[in-house]
C-alpha positions in Angstrom: 115.4 90.9 107.5 112.8 92.4 109.7 111.4 95.6 109.8 111.1 97.8 112.8 107.9 100.7 113.0 108.0 103.4 115.3 104.2 104.4 115.4 103.3 107.8 117.0 99.9 106.8 118.6 98.4 103.4 119.4 95.8 103.2 116.9 98.2 104.4 114.1 100.3 101.3 115.4 97.7 98.9 115.0 96.8 100.7 111.4 100.2 100.0 109.9 100.2 96.3 111.5 96.8 95.8 110.1 97.9 96.5 106.4 101.1 94.8 106.9 99.4 91.3 107.9 96.9 91.8 105.4 99.5 91.5 102.7 101.3 88.7 103.8 103.9 89.5 106.4 103.6 88.3 110.2 103.5 91.2 113.0 103.4 91.9 116.4 102.7 95.0 117.8 103.8 96.4 121.7 102.2 98.9 123.4 105.2 101.4 124.6 108.9 99.9 124.7 109.1 96.2 126.0 111.6 95.8 128.7 112.5 92.5 127.6 113.6 91.0 124.0 110.6 88.9 121.8 111.1 85.1 121.6 109.0 85.3 118.3 110.2 85.4 114.7 107.6 88.1 113.1 108.4 89.9 109.9 107.6 93.1 111.6 107.5 94.3 115.2 105.6 97.5 115.7 106.4 99.7 118.9 103.3 102.3 119.6 104.3 105.4 121.4 102.0 108.6 122.6 104.6 111.1 120.7 102.2 112.8 118.3 101.4 116.0 120.6 103.7 115.4 123.6 106.5 118.1 124.3 109.2 117.2 121.2 111.7 116.3 123.8 109.8 113.6 125.2 108.7 112.7 121.5 112.6 112.5 120.2 113.8 110.4 123.5 111.2 107.9 123.2 111.6 107.5 119.5 115.3 107.1 119.6 115.0 104.6 122.4 112.1 102.5 120.6 114.7 102.5 117.4 117.4 101.0 120.0 115.0 98.1 121.0 114.3 97.3 117.7 117.6 96.9 116.7 118.3 94.9 119.5 115.3 92.5 118.1 117.3 92.0 114.9 115.3 95.0 112.5 117.3 96.4 109.4 114.9 98.9 108.3 112.9 101.2 110.0 109.8 102.6 109.7 108.4 106.1 111.4 104.6 105.8 111.1 102.4 109.0 111.3 99.1 109.7 110.9 97.9 109.9 107.0 96.6 113.4 107.5 100.2 114.2 108.7 98.9 115.4 112.4 101.5 117.9 113.3 101.4 121.6 113.7 104.5 123.7 112.6 105.7 123.3 115.9 104.9 119.5 115.4 107.0 116.3 116.5 107.1 114.8 112.7 110.2 116.6 111.3 112.4 116.4 114.9 111.9 112.5 115.4 112.5 111.8 111.8 115.8 114.4 112.2 116.7 112.6 115.5 116.0 108.7 113.5 118.1 110.0 110.3 121.2 111.2 112.4 120.7 108.1 114.8 121.0 106.0 111.3 123.6 108.2 109.9 121.9 108.2 107.0 121.3 112.2 104.8 117.8 111.4 103.7 114.3 109.9 103.5 110.6 110.4 102.1 107.8 111.7 103.3 104.6 109.8 102.3 101.9 110.0 104.4 99.2 108.8 101.4 96.7 106.3 102.0 94.7 106.3 99.0 92.2 103.1 100.2 91.0 105.8 102.7 91.1 108.8 100.5 94.2 110.1 101.6 96.4 111.4 98.4 99.1 113.5 97.4 98.8 115.3 94.5 101.4 118.2 93.3 102.6 118.2 97.0 99.3 119.1 98.0 97.5 116.7 100.9 93.8 115.9 100.2 91.3 114.0 102.2 88.9 112.8 99.4 88.5 115.6 97.4 89.0 118.1 99.7 92.4 119.9 100.5 93.5 118.9 104.1 93.0 122.2 105.4 89.6 122.5 104.4 88.6 119.6 105.7 87.5 118.4 109.0 90.9 118.2 109.9 91.4 122.4 110.1 89.2 121.9 113.4 91.2 119.1 115.0 91.1 119.9 118.4 94.6 118.9 119.4 96.4 119.4 115.6 94.6 121.6 113.8 95.8 121.1 110.2 95.6 124.7 108.5 98.3 123.8 105.6 98.0 121.4 103.0 101.8 121.7 101.4 103.7 118.7 103.0 107.0 120.1 102.0 106.1 123.5 103.8 104.8 121.6 107.0 107.7 119.3 106.8 110.3 122.3 106.7 108.3 124.3 109.0 109.4 121.9 112.1 112.5 120.1 111.2 116.0 121.2 110.3 116.5 120.3 106.5 115.1 121.2 103.1 112.2 119.1 101.1 111.8 118.5 97.7 108.7 117.3 96.0 108.5 114.6 93.3 105.3 114.7 91.1 103.3 112.1 89.8 104.4 111.9 86.1 107.9 110.6 87.7 106.3 108.0 89.4 105.0 106.7 86.0 108.6 106.0 85.0 109.2 103.5 87.7 110.8 102.2 90.6 114.8 102.5 89.1 114.2 105.9 87.7 112.5 107.3 90.9 115.3 105.4 92.9 117.8 107.4 90.8 115.8 110.6 91.4 115.6 110.3 94.8 119.8 109.9 94.9 119.6 112.9 92.7 117.8 115.3 94.9 119.4 114.2 98.1 122.9 114.9 96.7 121.3 118.6 95.7 120.8 118.7 99.5 117.4 117.7 99.7 116.6 115.7 103.2 112.9 115.1 103.1 111.5 113.7 99.4 107.7 114.3 99.6 106.1 112.3 97.0 103.0 112.3 95.5 100.8 109.2 95.7 97.3 108.9 93.8 96.8 105.2 94.0 97.9 101.4 95.3 100.7 101.2 92.3 102.1 104.8 93.4 102.6 103.0 96.6 104.2 100.0 95.5 106.7 101.9 93.0 107.8 103.9 96.2 108.0 100.9 98.1 110.0 99.7 95.7 112.8 102.8 94.8 112.9 103.1 98.7 113.7 99.6 99.2 117.4 100.3 100.4 116.8 103.7 102.6 117.4 102.6 106.3 114.5 105.1 107.1 111.1 105.8 105.6 108.2 107.9 107.0 104.6 107.9 106.2 101.0 106.6 107.0 100.4 103.2 107.1 99.8 102.8 103.3 103.1 102.7 102.3 103.3 99.2 104.5 101.0 97.6 101.7 103.8 98.5 99.0 106.7 97.6 101.3 105.0 94.0 102.0 104.6 93.1 98.4 108.3 94.0 97.5 109.9 92.6 101.2 112.8 90.0 100.6 111.3 87.1 102.7 107.8 86.6 103.3 106.2 84.7 105.9 103.3 84.5 104.4 101.9 83.8 108.0 99.8 87.1 108.4 97.1 87.3 110.9 96.6 84.8 113.7 93.8 82.9 114.1 93.8 83.4 117.7 93.3 87.1 117.4 89.7 86.3 115.3 87.2 87.8 118.3 85.3 85.3 120.3 81.6 84.9 121.4 81.2 87.2 124.9 79.9 90.5 126.2 81.2 93.8 124.4 81.2 97.5 124.8 81.9 100.1 122.6 83.8 102.9 123.8 84.1 106.3 121.6 86.0 109.5 122.7 86.8 110.8 118.9 84.8 113.7 117.8 86.2 113.2 114.1 83.3 113.8 111.3 83.1 109.8 110.3 83.0 109.0 114.2 80.0 111.5 114.8 78.5 109.3 111.8 79.4 106.0 113.5 78.0 107.1 116.8 74.4 108.9 115.0 74.1 105.3 113.1 74.7 103.1 115.9 72.4 104.5 118.2 69.9 103.6 116.3 70.7 99.8 116.4 71.9 99.6 120.3 71.6 100.9 123.8 73.8 104.2 124.0 75.2 106.6 127.1 76.3 110.2 126.3 79.2 110.8 128.7 78.2 113.7 131.4 81.7 115.7 131.5 80.9 117.5 134.7 80.2 113.9 136.2 83.6 112.6 135.1 85.3 115.5 137.2 82.6 115.5 140.4 81.8 112.1 140.9 84.3 109.1 141.5 81.3 106.7 141.4 80.4 107.6 137.8 82.4 104.8 136.3 81.1 102.1 138.3 77.5 103.2 137.4 78.2 103.2 133.5 80.2 99.9 134.4 77.2 98.5 135.5 74.7 100.0 133.1 76.8 98.4 130.2 76.3 94.8 132.1 73.0 95.3 132.2 72.2 96.3 128.3 74.2 93.6 126.6 71.7 92.7 123.8 72.4 91.8 119.8 75.0 94.7 119.5 76.8 95.6 122.2 76.0 98.7 124.4 77.8 102.2 123.7 79.3 105.3 125.8 80.6 108.2 123.8 82.0 111.3 124.4 81.9 112.0 120.6 80.4 115.4 119.8 80.1 118.3 116.8 82.4 120.9 116.6 79.9 123.5 118.3 79.1 121.5 121.3 83.0 120.4 121.2 84.2 124.0 121.5 81.6 124.2 124.4 83.2 121.6 126.3 86.5 123.1 126.0 85.7 126.5 126.8 84.0 125.5 129.9 86.7 122.8 131.3 89.8 123.4 129.5 90.6 121.6 126.2 93.6 119.5 128.0 91.3 119.1 131.2 88.5 118.0 129.5 90.6 115.4 127.6 92.2 114.2 130.7 89.1 113.5 132.4 87.1 111.8 129.5 90.5 109.3 128.9 90.8 108.6 132.8 86.8 107.8 132.9 87.1 105.5 130.0 90.7 103.7 131.2 88.6 103.3 134.8 85.5 102.3 133.2 87.5 99.5 130.7 89.0 98.1 134.1 85.7 97.4 135.6 84.3 96.1 132.6 87.4 93.6 132.1 87.1 92.3 135.3 83.3 91.7 135.6 84.2 89.6 132.2 83.8 92.0 129.5 86.5 90.6 126.6 85.5 92.6 123.3 86.5 96.4 123.6 85.7 98.3 120.4 87.2 101.9 120.7 87.2 104.9 118.6 90.0 107.6 118.8 94.1 107.3 119.1 93.9 108.9 122.7 91.0 106.6 123.8 92.7 103.7 122.4 95.6 104.6 124.5 94.3 105.2 127.4 92.2 101.9 127.5 94.9 99.4 126.1 96.8 101.0 129.2 94.3 100.8 132.0 94.0 97.3 131.0 97.9 96.6 130.9 98.0 95.4 127.1 101.4 95.5 126.4 101.6 93.4 123.0 99.1 92.6 120.4 98.4 89.7 117.7 96.6 91.2 114.7 93.6 89.7 113.7 91.1 90.2 110.9 90.5 93.7 109.2 87.1 95.3 109.8 87.7 98.1 107.8 91.1 99.6 105.8 93.7 99.9 109.0 91.6 98.7 111.5 91.9 95.1 112.7 90.3 92.8 115.2 94.1 92.0 117.8 94.3 89.9 120.9 96.1 91.0 123.9 99.6 88.4 124.0 99.1 87.6 127.4 95.3 87.5 128.3 91.9 86.7 126.6 90.8 90.7 125.4 90.0 91.3 122.0 90.2 95.0 120.9 89.0 96.8 117.6 90.8 100.2 117.7 89.9 102.7 115.4 91.4 106.0 114.2 89.1 108.6 114.4 88.3 109.2 110.5 88.5 105.5 109.9 85.6 103.3 108.9 82.4 103.3 107.2 79.3 104.7 109.2 78.3 101.1 109.7 81.7 100.1 111.6 80.6 99.5 115.1 78.0 97.3 114.1 80.3 95.4 111.1 83.2 95.0 114.2 80.5 92.7 115.8 79.3 91.0 113.0 83.1 89.4 113.0 82.4 88.4 116.6 79.5 86.2 116.0 81.2 84.4 112.9 
């Protein structure tokens, strides 16, 4: 049996691949849908799309194409992976993609399990929490693309989809996986299409994974992947590839995320390494700006890699968006990071530490990284990875993942 995973952004794909590998499965990740069949035999294949905030028709079409390709690679079970903070507005893409995948698989229902307890994302009484805060009271309320103003997962799901949601609360998970499987079937028979499960800890994830083992499709964050790995019927125990461990070489930190945690990480790292704040106006007006900063990176290789960052607090971010336009500013920053990455790779830089899902996608696409081997974990959900066909190592971090020391920790693994 092989697991096929459709992830709605690049760092989310790396995130779930990391949890699979850390728990004994072998996994290969692809950026976009490959044009050819694979020749290797991993337990899981992860396809990353850029479908979190694109037009819904594009998200659905790409997800269905990924499903078809994964079927052709021998996948028999499927996992639609989205962010553990359910990044999706009322008009967002999680619901429509879930509906399309269920229709393609000819199955009436699935589970909705965004929780990632190890990173503080839990679901309690149907409400999604980030650590001890309700989702809509956390920093995610101010997300520049998908501001999360509701913490009720079932309500969010129903607002953007074509079916009814039902909750299964945590006391019922304590009754075990057989009871839970029967409860899920009962709710589905009563007309529920999306079963939202409370999840407080890792044991809940194991119970949910076992109870949903016969479903052709599950949906959720990366946390459920660890539970699935634990009860997978045939585990290769290959895990991460030694080839994916980063080697001593020149490196760079590129930070595009404006999340609360990335702001802390940038502030901590500024005291350890050379850092350069991105000038948004020059991104628009000076075509040689990437060459200038690429040379700055090469001139500042020290014990810790130099950092270029567009990371800013909410007030500064709001000012930039008002001045240049939200979409235009975002595109200019992504374009800059893409261009500077190519220039640095051409000059021999092999290790790229990147913060932010959109930034990671821009960098990997520019470097023409289409497939990845999964290496050692830096923080939960964030491994080092290596390109399948070239000597490039990347640490691709979702905005709020890791602790304040993340950028330095990543480089400590390079020098082991």
